[in-house]
C-alpha positions in Angstrom: 38.3 8.5 44.9 38.1 10.7 41.9 35.3 10.2 39.5 35.0 11.6 36.0 32.2 14.1 34.9 30.7 13.2 31.6 30.0 16.1 29.5 26.4 16.2 28.0 25.1 18.3 25.0 21.9 18.9 27.0 21.4 20.4 30.5 22.0 17.8 33.2 19.0 17.0 35.4 20.7 17.3 38.6 23.1 15.8 41.0 23.1 11.9 41.6 22.6 12.6 45.2 20.4 15.6 45.3 19.6 15.1 48.9 23.2 15.3 50.1 23.8 18.1 47.7 21.0 20.1 49.1 22.4 19.5 52.7 25.7 20.7 51.7 24.4 23.8 49.9 22.4 24.8 52.9 25.3 24.4 55.2 27.9 26.3 53.2 26.1 28.2 50.4 27.7 25.8 47.6 28.6 21.9 47.3 31.7 20.2 45.8 30.2 17.6 43.8 33.0 16.2 41.8 36.8 16.2 42.0 38.1 15.3 38.5 36.4 18.6 37.3 35.3 21.2 39.8 31.5 21.3 39.6 29.6 23.4 41.9 25.9 23.2 42.6 24.9 26.5 44.1 21.4 27.4 45.4 19.9 30.5 44.2 16.9 31.0 46.6 13.8 33.1 45.9 13.0 36.1 48.1 9.8 37.7 49.5 9.5 41.5 50.4 7.5 41.4 53.5 7.8 45.1 53.7 8.6 47.4 50.8 8.3 51.2 50.9 9.4 53.0 47.8 10.4 56.4 49.2 11.2 58.5 46.0 13.3 58.8 42.8 16.9 59.3 42.7 18.7 61.6 40.3 20.3 58.4 38.6 16.7 57.2 37.6 16.7 54.6 40.1 14.3 54.5 43.3 15.2 54.7 46.9 13.5 52.1 49.0 13.4 50.6 52.5 12.5 47.0 52.6 12.6 44.1 54.8 13.4 41.1 52.6 13.6 37.3 53.4 14.9 34.4 51.3 12.8 31.1 50.8 13.9 27.4 51.0 13.2 26.9 47.4 14.7 28.5 44.3 16.9 27.8 41.3 20.1 25.7 41.2 23.3 26.9 39.4 25.7 24.4 38.3 29.2 25.5 37.5 32.3 24.0 36.1 35.4 25.2 34.3 35.5 25.8 30.6 37.3 27.7 27.9 34.7 30.4 27.9 31.5 31.6 29.7 28.7 29.4 28.5 24.9 29.0 29.7 22.3 26.4 29.4 19.1 26.4 31.1 16.4 23.7 31.3 13.6 26.3 30.8 13.6 27.1 27.1 11.6 30.4 27.8 14.6 31.6 29.6 17.3 33.3 27.4 20.8 31.8 27.6 22.4 34.7 25.7 24.2 37.9 27.1 20.9 39.2 28.4 20.8 36.6 31.1 21.9 38.0 34.6 24.3 35.1 34.9 26.5 35.9 32.0 26.1 39.6 33.0 27.5 38.7 36.5 30.1 36.7 34.8 31.2 39.6 32.6 31.1 41.9 35.7 33.5 39.6 37.5 36.0 39.2 34.9 35.9 43.0 34.4 36.5 43.7 38.1 39.3 40.9 38.5 40.9 40.7 35.3 40.5 36.8 35.6 40.7 35.3 32.0 39.2 31.9 32.7 35.9 30.5 31.7 33.0 28.6 33.2 29.9 26.4 31.8 26.9 27.4 33.6 23.9 25.1 33.9 20.7 26.8 35.3 17.9 24.5 36.7 15.1 27.2 36.7 12.2 27.0 39.3 11.6 30.6 40.1 9.3 32.1 37.7 10.3 35.3 35.7 8.3 38.5 36.2 7.3 37.6 39.7 9.0 39.8 42.0 10.9 36.8 43.6 14.3 37.9 42.7 15.1 34.8 40.6 17.4 36.4 38.2 19.2 38.5 40.9 19.7 35.4 42.9 21.4 33.4 39.9 23.6 36.3 39.3 24.7 36.4 43.1 25.4 32.7 42.7 27.4 33.1 39.7 29.6 35.7 41.6 30.1 33.3 44.5 31.0 30.3 42.2 33.6 32.4 40.2 35.0 34.0 43.3 35.9 30.6 44.5 36.9 29.2 41.1 39.3 32.1 40.0 41.6 31.4 42.9 44.4 33.2 44.3 45.3 36.7 42.9 41.6 37.1 41.8 39.4 36.7 44.7 37.4 39.5 45.9 36.6 40.2 49.5 33.0 40.3 50.6 32.7 44.1 50.4 34.2 44.2 47.0 32.1 41.3 45.7 28.9 43.1 46.9 30.1 46.2 44.9 30.3 44.2 41.9 26.9 42.5 42.6 25.1 45.8 42.8 26.3 46.8 39.4 24.6 43.7 38.1 21.3 44.2 39.6 19.9 46.0 42.8 18.7 42.9 44.4 21.9 40.8 43.9 23.7 42.0 47.1 20.8 40.7 49.3 21.6 37.0 48.1 25.2 37.4 48.7 24.4 38.0 52.5 22.3 35.0 52.4 19.5 35.9 55.1 16.8 38.3 56.3 18.0 41.9 55.7 16.7 45.4 55.6 17.6 46.9 52.2 18.0 50.6 51.7 19.1 53.0 49.1 18.2 51.1 45.6 18.9 47.6 47.5 22.6 47.9 47.7 22.8 48.8 51.5 22.0 46.1 53.7 21.3 45.8 57.4 21.0 42.4 59.2 18.3 42.0 61.7 18.5 41.4 65.4 17.7 37.7 66.4 14.5 38.5 68.4 12.9 40.0 65.1 14.2 37.2 62.9 12.7 34.7 65.3 9.2 36.0 64.4 9.4 35.0 60.7 12.2 32.5 60.3 10.8 29.2 59.6 7.4 30.5 58.8 5.2 28.8 56.2 4.3 30.7 53.2 2.1 29.9 50.2 3.6 31.7 47.1 1.4 32.0 43.8 1.8 33.8 40.7 -0.8 34.2 37.8 0.1 33.2 34.2 1.3 36.9 33.5 4.2 38.7 34.9 4.8 42.3 35.6 7.8 44.2 34.2 9.8 46.0 36.9 10.4 49.1 34.7 6.7 49.5 34.0 5.8 49.2 37.8 8.3 51.6 38.9 7.4 54.0 35.9 3.8 53.9 37.2 5.0 54.9 40.6 7.0 57.8 39.1 3.9 58.9 37.2 1.9 59.2 40.4 4.5 60.9 42.4 4.8 62.2 45.1 1.5 60.5 46.4 2.7 57.2 45.2 5.8 57.3 47.4 5.9 56.7 51.3 8.2 59.4 52.9 11.4 57.9 54.0 10.8 59.0 57.6 7.3 57.4 57.7 8.8 54.0 56.3 11.5 54.0 58.9 9.0 54.7 61.6 6.8 51.9 60.5 9.7 49.4 60.4 11.1 50.7 63.7 7.8 50.2 65.5 7.6 46.6 64.3 11.1 45.8 65.2 10.9 47.4 68.7 7.6 45.3 69.4 8.6 41.8 70.3 4.9 40.8 70.2 4.2 42.1 66.7 3.8 39.1 64.4 5.1 39.1 60.8 1.5 39.6 59.7 1.6 43.2 61.2 4.5 43.9 59.0 3.2 43.4 55.5 3.2 46.6 53.2 4.1 47.1 49.6 4.2 50.4 47.8 4.1 48.6 44.5 0.6 47.2 45.1 -1.6 50.1 44.0 -0.5 50.5 40.6 -0.3 46.6 40.0 -3.8 46.3 41.5 -5.2 48.9 39.3 -4.1 47.2 36.2 -4.5 43.5 37.3 -7.6 43.2 39.4 -7.3 39.5 39.6 -4.5 40.1 42.3 -6.5 42.0 45.0 -9.5 40.0 44.3 -7.7 36.7 45.2 -5.8 38.3 48.1 -9.1 39.5 49.6 -10.6 36.0 49.2 -7.8 34.5 51.0 -8.1 37.0 53.9 -11.6 36.6 54.2 -12.2 32.8 53.6 -9.0 31.7 55.4 -7.9 34.3 57.6 -4.4 34.5 55.9 -2.4 37.8 55.9 -1.5 38.1 52.1 0.4 40.5 49.9 2.3 41.1 46.7 6.2 40.6 46.6 8.2 43.3 45.0 6.8 44.7 41.8 4.8 41.4 41.2 3.0 39.5 39.9 3.7 36.9 42.4 1.9 37.0 45.8 2.2 35.1 49.0 0.3 34.4 52.1 1.4 33.7 55.5 0.3 30.3 56.7 -0.3 29.5 60.5 1.9 26.4 61.6 -1.1 24.0 61.9 -3.1 25.3 58.9 -4.1 23.0 56.0 -2.9 24.7 52.9 -4.8 22.5 50.5 -8.1 24.4 50.5 -6.3 27.6 49.9 -4.1 26.2 46.9 -7.4 24.9 45.5 -8.8 28.3 45.8 -5.8 29.9 43.9 -6.2 27.2 41.1 -9.9 28.1 40.6 -9.2 31.6 40.4 -6.1 31.6 38.2 -6.2 28.4 36.3 -3.6 25.7 35.5 -1.1 28.2 34.3 -0.7 29.7 37.9 2.7 29.0 39.8 1.9 27.7 43.1 4.4 26.6 45.8 4.4 25.9 49.7 7.6 27.1 51.2 9.3 28.4 54.4 11.2 31.5 55.2 14.7 30.5 55.7 16.8 31.1 58.7 20.0 33.2 58.6 22.9 31.4 57.1 24.8 31.4 60.4 22.0 29.7 62.0 22.0 27.1 59.3 25.5 26.4 59.6 25.0 25.1 63.3 23.1 22.3 62.2 
């Protein structure tokens, strides 16, 4: 039975059956919500860097890194339907809906790569805070590429390798979200390696508390501080690989032992509220905690039976009502999700 989709001037609030939409999105990466007009609701999950070693600066101005990255079971949702041109609407008025948004940048990159002349209306339900190091914008861009790659149809569809190449031109983290699971990122983020199941089993499904103060940290500033402190601010590539390899080869090493982030020292020097709270969570609750990406979002790994409420209250006391606070779980690889 075909249903009509009513066009609205304001951003839609969500699918009429969000539970079913979420189930389908988890199973296949997108969901088909209406048949009169093709309307896709694509999840754009947040990410965490459990291990992030910045190893040096490249000749092109980017930095090389070695990072073990996971996605979470919460994030943004991007709704996409055919339109005469590329349009973007976001339910967060603080998020720009112009050409500076990575959704429209990704759409432009796709049309440039394929020659497709179609258009799309994007409606972004924003849940991942900006300036957080959680990859929200990059995840939105990857969702855009996935949607357009399906919408464009025969003659314009890109294979996985080519789509990843296009994603890398939009943002260093974008290819990660196309892969859809825990990965080791190298280069400036475009080179991905999947993890062996025994390693994934040590963190997939783990509870995490994600929290961000009312301020963000600009990624260019953070990398600029690293470059200013070179070479001492970088972790040599050989040492980074040795640390990661040692953890991967020890089946008894928990995820807590993996945590490392080269970006923490410059961020912590400028924003002492970050290390102070992390240390309090370690001492008071025994939680392993760190910063994700270039910050300012931080996270704590929660034991399965632990009550997160006292720690959440501690974050609120430290950072106030403006702080972003969310308990989540680390997602399993997409192929594992598809089996259920």
